[in-house]
C-alpha positions as CSV (number, residue, x, y, z in Angstrom):
1,M,1.2,-4.1,22.1
2,G,4.3,-2.0,22.2
3,R,7.0,-0.2,20.3
4,H,10.7,-0.9,20.3
5,A,13.7,1.0,19.1
6,S,15.6,-1.1,16.6
7,A,18.1,-3.4,18.3
8,R,19.7,-4.2,15.0
9,D,22.8,-2.7,13.7
10,S,21.7,-0.2,11.1
11,S,23.7,-1.9,8.4
12,G,21.2,-4.8,8.7
13,W,18.3,-2.8,7.4
14,T,17.5,-2.7,3.7
15,V,17.9,1.0,3.8
16,P,20.6,2.0,6.4
17,A,19.8,4.5,9.1
18,S,22.0,7.1,7.4
19,A,19.8,7.1,4.3
20,T,16.5,6.8,6.1
21,P,14.2,9.9,6.3
22,G,13.2,9.0,9.8
23,T,13.8,6.4,12.6
24,H,13.5,2.6,12.4
25,E,11.1,1.1,14.9
26,L,9.5,-2.3,15.6
27,V,5.8,-2.2,16.4
28,D,3.7,-5.0,17.9
29,T,0.2,-5.2,16.4
30,N,-2.4,-7.9,15.9
31,G,-0.1,-10.6,17.2
32,I,2.8,-9.8,14.9
33,R,5.7,-7.3,14.8
34,L,6.0,-4.8,12.0
35,H,9.0,-2.9,11.1
36,A,8.3,0.8,10.4
37,V,10.0,4.1,9.8
38,T,8.7,7.0,11.8
39,A,9.2,10.7,11.4
40,G,7.9,14.0,12.6
41,P,6.9,15.4,16.0
42,P,5.6,12.8,18.5
43,D,2.6,15.0,19.3
44,G,1.6,15.7,15.7
45,D,-1.5,14.2,14.1
46,L,-0.8,10.6,13.1
47,V,-0.5,9.7,9.4
48,V,-0.1,6.1,8.5
49,L,1.4,5.4,5.0
50,L,0.7,2.0,3.5
51,H,2.8,0.8,0.6
52,G,1.8,-1.5,-2.2
53,F,3.2,-4.5,-4.2
54,P,6.1,-5.2,-4.6
55,E,7.3,-2.4,-2.4
56,F,8.1,-1.6,1.3
57,W,8.1,1.5,3.5
58,Y,10.6,3.1,1.1
59,A,7.7,3.7,-1.4
60,W,7.1,6.9,0.7
61,K,10.6,8.2,0.8
62,H,9.5,11.5,-0.8
63,Q,6.4,12.0,1.2
64,L,7.8,11.1,4.7
65,P,9.9,14.2,5.0
66,A,7.3,16.5,3.4
67,L,4.6,15.3,5.9
68,A,7.0,15.3,8.9
69,D,8.1,18.9,8.1
70,A,4.5,19.9,8.0
71,G,4.1,18.8,11.6
72,Y,2.6,15.3,11.2
73,R,3.7,12.2,13.1
74,V,4.3,9.9,10.2
75,V,4.5,6.1,10.3
76,A,5.4,4.1,7.2
77,P,5.3,0.3,8.1
78,D,6.5,-2.6,6.0
79,L,3.2,-4.4,5.7
80,R,3.1,-7.9,7.1
81,G,5.2,-10.3,5.0
82,Y,7.3,-7.5,3.5
83,N,11.0,-6.6,4.1
84,H,11.7,-6.7,7.8
85,S,8.2,-7.3,9.2
86,D,7.0,-10.6,10.4
87,K,6.0,-13.2,7.8
88,P,3.4,-15.6,9.1
89,D,2.9,-18.8,7.2
90,G,0.0,-19.6,5.0
91,V,-2.4,-17.8,2.7
92,A,-5.0,-17.2,5.4
93,A,-2.5,-15.0,7.3
94,Y,-2.8,-12.4,4.5
95,H,-6.6,-12.2,4.5
96,I,-7.8,-8.6,4.2
97,D,-9.3,-8.8,7.7
98,E,-5.9,-9.4,9.2
99,L,-4.4,-6.5,7.2
100,V,-7.1,-4.2,8.5
101,A,-6.5,-5.4,12.1
102,D,-2.8,-4.6,11.6
103,V,-3.6,-1.0,10.8
104,A,-6.0,-0.6,13.7
105,G,-3.4,-2.1,16.0
106,L,-0.7,0.1,14.6
107,V,-2.8,3.2,15.4
108,S,-3.3,1.9,18.9
109,A,0.4,1.3,19.4
110,F,1.0,5.0,18.8
111,D,-1.6,5.8,21.6
112,R,-4.1,7.1,19.2
113,E,-7.7,6.3,18.5
114,Q,-7.7,7.7,14.9
115,A,-5.2,8.4,12.2
116,H,-5.1,9.8,8.7
117,V,-4.6,6.7,6.5
118,V,-2.8,6.9,3.1
119,G,-2.3,3.9,0.9
120,H,-0.9,3.1,-2.6
121,D,-1.7,0.0,-4.6
122,W,-2.2,-2.9,-2.2
123,G,-1.8,-0.4,0.7
124,G,-4.6,1.5,-0.9
125,L,-6.9,-1.6,-0.9
126,V,-6.0,-2.0,2.8
127,A,-6.7,1.7,3.4
128,W,-10.1,1.5,1.7
129,Q,-11.1,-1.6,3.7
130,T,-9.9,-0.1,6.9
131,A,-12.2,2.9,6.3
132,I,-15.0,0.6,5.4
133,D,-14.6,-1.9,8.3
134,R,-13.2,0.4,11.0
135,P,-14.6,3.9,10.3
136,A,-13.8,5.1,13.8
137,V,-10.0,4.5,13.1
138,V,-9.8,6.6,10.0
139,D,-10.1,10.3,10.3
140,R,-9.2,11.2,6.7
141,L,-8.4,8.7,3.9
142,A,-6.1,9.2,0.9
143,V,-5.7,6.5,-1.7
144,L,-3.2,6.4,-4.6
145,N,-3.9,4.2,-7.7
146,A,-6.1,1.6,-5.9
147,P,-9.8,1.2,-6.7
148,H,-12.7,1.2,-4.3
149,P,-13.5,-2.5,-3.9
150,T,-17.1,-2.2,-5.2
151,A,-16.0,-0.1,-8.2
152,Y,-13.3,-2.6,-9.1
153,E,-15.7,-5.6,-8.9
154,R,-18.3,-3.7,-11.1
155,H,-15.6,-2.9,-13.7
156,L,-14.3,-6.4,-13.8
157,R,-17.8,-7.7,-14.6
158,R,-18.5,-5.0,-17.2
159,S,-15.2,-4.2,-18.7
160,P,-13.2,-6.6,-20.9
161,D,-10.4,-4.1,-20.8
162,Q,-10.0,-4.2,-17.0
163,L,-10.3,-8.0,-17.1
164,L,-7.4,-8.1,-19.5
165,R,-5.4,-5.6,-17.4
166,S,-5.9,-7.9,-14.3
167,W,-4.4,-11.0,-15.9
168,Y,-1.6,-11.1,-13.3
169,V,-4.1,-11.6,-10.5
170,L,-5.0,-15.0,-12.1
171,Y,-1.4,-15.8,-12.7
172,F,-0.6,-15.2,-9.0
173,Q,-3.1,-17.9,-8.0
174,L,-0.7,-20.5,-9.3
175,P,1.6,-22.3,-6.8
176,V,5.3,-21.6,-6.9
177,L,5.5,-20.3,-10.5
178,P,4.9,-16.6,-9.7
179,E,7.7,-16.7,-7.1
180,L,10.1,-18.3,-9.6
181,G,9.2,-15.8,-12.3
182,L,9.7,-12.8,-10.1
183,R,13.0,-14.1,-8.6
184,W,14.4,-15.1,-12.0
185,N,17.5,-13.3,-13.2
186,D,18.0,-11.2,-10.1
187,F,14.4,-9.9,-10.0
188,A,14.6,-8.7,-13.7
189,L,10.8,-8.5,-13.8
190,L,10.7,-6.3,-10.8
191,Q,13.2,-4.0,-12.4
192,R,11.2,-3.9,-15.6
193,M,8.0,-3.1,-13.7
194,L,9.7,-0.1,-12.1
195,T,11.6,1.3,-15.0
196,K,9.7,0.6,-18.3
197,G,7.4,3.2,-19.7
198,P,5.2,5.0,-18.9
199,T,7.2,5.6,-15.6
200,R,9.3,8.7,-15.8
201,P,12.8,7.5,-16.8
202,D,14.6,8.9,-13.8
203,A,11.8,8.2,-11.2
204,F,13.7,5.3,-9.7
205,T,17.4,5.5,-9.2
206,E,19.7,2.4,-9.5
207,T,20.0,2.6,-5.7
208,D,16.2,2.6,-5.4
209,I,15.9,-0.5,-7.6
210,E,18.6,-2.4,-5.6
211,R,16.8,-1.6,-2.4
212,Y,13.5,-2.9,-3.8
213,K,15.2,-6.1,-4.9
214,R,16.8,-6.5,-1.5
215,A,13.5,-6.0,0.3
216,L,11.6,-8.5,-1.9
217,G,14.6,-10.9,-1.5
218,Q,14.2,-11.1,2.3
219,P,13.5,-14.8,3.2
220,G,9.8,-15.4,2.8
221,A,8.9,-12.0,1.5
222,L,8.1,-13.0,-2.1
223,T,5.6,-15.7,-1.2
224,A,4.0,-13.5,1.5
225,A,3.6,-10.7,-1.1
226,I,1.9,-13.0,-3.6
227,N,-0.2,-14.5,-0.8
228,Y,-2.0,-11.2,-0.6
229,Y,-3.5,-11.9,-4.1
230,R,-4.2,-15.5,-3.3
231,A,-6.1,-14.6,-0.1
232,L,-8.1,-11.9,-1.7
233,A,-9.1,-14.1,-4.6
234,R,-10.3,-16.8,-2.2
235,R,-12.2,-14.3,-0.1
236,N,-13.9,-12.6,-3.0
237,A,-14.8,-16.0,-4.6
238,K,-16.5,-16.9,-1.3
239,L,-18.3,-13.6,-1.1
240,T,-19.5,-14.1,-4.7
241,L,-20.8,-17.6,-4.0
242,T,-22.5,-16.6,-0.7
243,Q,-23.6,-13.0,-1.3
244,G,-23.2,-12.4,-5.0
245,G,-20.1,-10.2,-4.6
246,V,-18.4,-7.8,-2.3
247,G,-21.5,-5.7,-2.1
248,D,-21.9,-1.9,-1.6
249,R,-19.1,-0.7,0.7
250,P,-19.7,2.9,1.9
251,V,-16.8,5.1,3.1
252,A,-17.7,8.0,5.5
253,A,-14.3,9.5,5.9
254,P,-13.3,12.5,3.7
255,T,-11.4,10.9,0.9
256,L,-8.8,12.0,-1.6
257,L,-8.1,9.7,-4.6
258,I,-4.8,10.5,-6.4
259,W,-4.5,8.7,-9.7
260,G,-1.6,8.4,-12.2
261,V,-3.4,8.3,-15.5
262,Q,-0.7,6.2,-17.3
263,D,-1.4,3.2,-15.1
264,D,-1.0,0.0,-17.1
265,A,-2.9,-2.2,-14.7
266,L,-5.9,-0.1,-13.7
267,S,-8.3,1.7,-15.9
268,L,-8.9,5.4,-15.5
269,S,-12.6,4.7,-15.4
270,L,-12.2,3.3,-11.9
271,T,-12.0,6.9,-10.8
272,D,-15.5,7.8,-12.0
273,G,-18.8,7.5,-10.2
274,L,-17.4,7.0,-6.7
275,D,-19.9,9.3,-5.0
276,E,-22.3,6.4,-4.9
277,W,-20.1,4.9,-2.1
278,V,-17.8,7.7,-1.1
279,P,-19.9,10.9,-0.8
280,D,-17.0,13.1,0.3
281,C,-14.5,12.2,-2.4
282,R,-12.1,14.5,-4.3
283,V,-10.2,13.0,-7.2
284,E,-6.9,14.3,-8.5
285,R,-5.8,12.8,-11.8
286,L,-2.2,13.3,-12.8
287,P,-2.0,12.9,-16.6
288,A,1.8,12.3,-16.9
289,A,2.2,9.9,-13.9
290,S,2.1,6.1,-14.0
291,H,1.0,3.5,-11.4
292,W,4.1,4.5,-9.4
293,V,2.6,7.9,-8.9
294,Q,4.5,9.0,-5.8
295,F,7.8,8.5,-7.6
296,D,6.7,9.9,-10.9
297,A,5.2,13.1,-9.4
298,P,6.5,13.3,-5.8
299,E,5.9,17.0,-5.3
300,Q,2.4,16.9,-6.7
301,V,1.5,13.9,-4.5
302,S,2.8,15.6,-1.4
303,K,1.0,18.8,-2.2
304,H,-2.3,17.1,-2.7
305,L,-1.9,15.1,0.5
306,L,-1.0,18.2,2.5
307,S,-4.1,20.0,1.0
308,H,-6.3,17.1,2.1
309,L,-5.0,16.6,5.6
310,P,-6.1,19.1,8.3
């Protein structure tokens, strides 16, 4: 494994170096190469920031400088398949086990045994699973608008409301059609996702939206992003058939859950009763924020993260 300074001209990145709150790097991990933005003192405690769907490292543009200024060594990768990271072929390449191995290898690539792991949306699912499967790797865990896997499964089985909210997960199991729908009319659906209420009207600038479109428009990125959902559905179906479900998944790391209450896709009730699996869990609910919580309430999110990290 290794790390490499970017050999590319900065104009080739989705966000040029002049507008990046850190340094572009390429990092070898788990047999692939991830593009990442790093910031903060090299000897600071390592914080890994994992973005969600359909985003890229830029999801953390507000938190990167805040954490770096506080003395942390911050790494915000493009997850596998996204933006400038490698995009292996096939659904199996996006199995949650591979995503967890990517995080563990990323921590090793920065010569650390542990890191504080922070994730939003899909990055939050990966963060939860990393804390579950590789507890030695995760010092402290912070998750933004992503449910603990056991809590989510329980709610899907008991809550018609959450089942209806999760309709898109079933849609993403279809071949080709989801890619066509997202790409249609210059990613109009992506723009609508980021800008329609309840998101704060000025949370995303026009430049932000264009960068999101450019990242998702990288060759192979759209199919890779949707393959996350396809791989997880197949894995969970297998676990349901063989074990009756994902089972109880305890998390030992001290955990912070930040939740934008105005989330269209995820019920607020997913934030309740987590002490059954996460005994050391603090929940911060932000009433005015949507699913895109770190854009809707950037200062609050940074403040909560800094209060949670040692």
